[in-house]
C-alpha positions, 0 to 999 in steps of 0.5 A: 708367282711365276714369271709374267708373259712379258718377262718370258718374252724379254728373256727369249729375245735376250737369249736370241741376241746372245746366241746370234753374237755367239754364233758370229764369234764361233763360240758357245754361250753358256747360261746359268739359272739365277738362284736367290739365297738369303744372306745371314748377317753376323758381326764377324765371319770365320777367320779364314775363307777358302774360295771354291775352285769352281768359278761362281757361275751365278754372277753372270747369266750368260758366258761366251765360253764354259765358265767352269772350264779350267783351260781358259778364263771365263768370258761373261756376256756384258750388257751395257744398261746405258747404251743397251749394247752387248759387248762382243767376245772379240773385244776380250778374246785372248786369242785375237788381240787387236792391233789398231783401234780403227773404229773409234775417233782419234781427234786431231787439232783443226788444220791451221791456215797459213796465217795461223802458221806464221803467227805460231811460228813467230811465237815459237821463235820468241819462246826459243829465244827466251827459253832459259834452258838454252843458257848462253848457247845462242847457236842452239837457239838459232838452229832451233829457230831455223827448224821452226822456219823450215816447217813453215817453209814446207807447210806454208811457203807463201808465208816464208818472206813475211816470217823472215822479215818479222824475225829480222825486224824483231832481232834487228838483223838488218836495218831495212829488213823489208827491202832485204827479205820481202817477197819482192827481194830475197824472201823467196830465195831464203824460203827455198833454202830453209825448206831444203837445207839441213838446218839442224845440222851443218847447213843451219850452223853455217847459216847462223854463222854467216847470215845471222850475226855470227850466232854459231861458230863457222863449221869445220872444213868437211873431210874431202874424199877424192877417191874416184874424183880424178879419172887418172893420176897425175903424170909422173914425170910430167910431160915435157914443157912446150917451148916458147915461141918468142911471139907475144900475144896481147890479152886484155883483162878488165873486170868489175865495170859496174856501170850505173845507168841511174847515176845522177850528176850532182847527187850526193857523192858522200852519202851515209848509206847505200850507193852514192851518186843516186837521187835517193841517197843523201848525207845525214848531215845535209839531207837537202843539199849535197855535201859533195855533188857527184862529178860527171865521171865518178867518185870513190863511193859510187859505181861507174857512170856511163861517161867513165865506162866510155872513157875507159873503153876509149883509152884501152886500145890507144894505151895498149897499142891495139887500135888497129890490131885489136887484142888477141882476146879479152878476159872479163872476170865479171860484174857488169851490174851496179850495186843496187839494193835488192828492191831496185833490181830486176831481171830486165835491169840485169838483161839491159846491162848485159846487152849494153856492155857486151855490145860496147865491148864488141864495138870499142875493143876491136877484133878478138873474142871476149871470154866472160864469166858471170859475177855475183851482181850479174844475176837477179836476185843478186849473188843467187844461183841455184844448183840443178840438184834442187830438181823441178822448176826450181833447178831452172829458175836462173836459166833465163840469165844463162840463156841470155848471156850465152845467146849474146856471146854467140851473137857477138861471134865470141863463142862457137855453138858448142860452147854456147850450149855448154853455157846454157847447161852449166850455169853460164860456164863453158869451155872453148878451144881456140885455134891456137890450142889454148882452152879457156874454161869459165866458171860461175863462182856464185856457186862457191860465193858465201853470199849465195844462200843456195850454197847453204844446202847440203854444205858437206858436199863440196860440189853440189852444183856439179860445176867442179865436176865439169871443170875436172872433166874439161881439164882431163880432156885438155891433159889427154890432148896436150893442151894448155888451159886458162881458167876464169871466174869472178869470186876469188878462191882464196886470198884472205878467205872472206869471200868464198866458202871453204869446202868448194874452194878446198876441192878447187885447190886440189883440182888445181894441184892435180893439173898444175903446172903442165895443164893450167897456165893461169887463173883469173878472178875479179870481185874485190875491185883490187889488184891482187895475186895468189899462188897455189902450191902442191899438197895443200900448201903443206910445204910452201916453197919454189918447188911446190908452187904450181899455179898463179891466180891473177885478180884483176883491178876494177874499172869502178872506183867503188870503194875508195879505189882508182879505176884501172885495167890490165894487159898481159903479154903472153907467149903464144907457144906456152900460153904463159904470162911474160909480163903484165901492164896495169893502167889507172885513172886518178878518181880524186881528180874527177871533180876538176873535169866538171863544167867543161868538155875539153878533157875527160879522165886521164888513164896513165901507166901505173906499172909493169909487174916484171919491172916492179918486182923482177929486181928481187928475182935476179935469176929470172931471164927476160923471157921467163914467165911470171909463173908460180915459181917467180911469184914465190920468189917475190914473196921470199923477197917481200919477207926480207924487204917490206918495201916490196909489200908497201909497193904491192899495197899501193898497187892493190888500190891502184895508187888511190890517195885513200889506200891505207898504209900496210904496216905492222902485222899487215906485212906478214898478212899480205905475204900470207894472203898471196900464198893462200889459194883457198879458204882453209889455207887462209884461215889456217895460216894467215892473220885476218883483217888486212885483206882489203885496202878499201 
């Protein structure tokens, strides 16, 4: 029986669809009539079968090409009996291989909520911590965990502070993680830094080394490329030195006031945690009654009450003989604000303190401008200042402070408008040229301070902030004009190397070498609260001698007694022609006697003369004339004398604590270490040359 009409109609429709597809593919479709042959069944066939050269066209009914052609493989038309789809020639055409499959779905996991992200991130950190593949390499663990934190900081920055607190608490990195790393404390800062730092590289290694229990070794000093850093080579020979005028100026150096407007008389002055002399801190042995009630004028474990600040400011003009004349000018090397924990600080607290203290300086110290540098506590968050290179709004997040102090300095009449504008633009750093020809350059040393998290972004760049570029350009301008320069900062560049970072202080050291001794006449710092000094030598101190000594860094004593120190200040005698220091006079007040001043109004703290630098050490430098400056060469001679006579180191150690009864003796390795610290103006030099562990007397 022949095909039915329905079969004929179906065949016609199939033929039409195939021809349509073939036309779209620009190829011919070949059809082969079906032939049914009976198959004989034998036990075994022949031992050899040679397939015919001709393709068995009867296998498929339709083809996209000629199945008998030998120039290409047959391309049968395939119809799917399930989907009823005929697969097009373009799917298998050897001349048009696909590059991407853009038709089919490619499923991805659903986008996680920020809450899911922080949970996943925390789980990954725990997995990294417990993964035996890391073995004993805790540094690799730490940096791997930081990379998890980086992706969280980028994807869900609002979860960064919570993540930081949870990791901190789990691994016990801090005794009070929530008040240290929460959103209202340093959590936002840490999130910014982790998002921007190379946490898998040197940045992450340094973060793990400094902030996370030393899980990584500290990175090595980055190679310093000074090509094109200096506009001109150092003059050779140096310009002729200016002749002394014989007239001496009086310059006051005060530092680290740390006024505590929250100081509570009678509160615990011997607390076991936090800042003492506060209502919220106590001694664990006697939580309900003060073991040592806070004296009205201060104590060794407390910041300066207002009464101590006023006592010091009253004493300074009288003791220095400037009641009528005033000082020629005053140096303030930073830290006005008290040592509050992060959760107790605010912008307003910083602004209040700045307003109060600069007004007091103006009213209590008489005429003469005050040149001030910001300290690490003169910011919120404490010690944090962001480089402009962050870009966008984050680059300006601390401008509120720079604008405020610059405006206060202008309001008090201490700076010309040009210096004020410079301070607004350069992290509160500025240059002012005085009428007498001395240029004063201030720096914001938070930008090399190890506690500033923002300094851990792109650490191989020693000047990410541009501050040292600013300094270099100002020094070059001073050299071109034949002017002398004093440099002010807060965090010292060297000594024992425990406070600043190595790469920026390495660059700073080279800058000082380039412009010393003919331009830079003195450098001043604070921060440690102690009376110290540093010498900068030529050629990175590869040769330490009187001939290579180039500049001196004076670290001023603090007014605050914190910690275990007496209160003090200093006045320099400065030749008005050379701007070199001829002598330095230091006063101190015995904090141990302050409890005796309570419950009476007749007497307050007594500030008494402690020592003259020239008289204390000058006997060891007999070749030095009465009017010769206390410059780097003189101080090098002092260190040589210290090597021969350790009693000079004992004297230095006593003065370092401002003659505090709590200052420990300097014996054994401490003697050589102190001499080495004096000769170390940068972190790399201190780390390379000096015995660690004897930097502080606190």
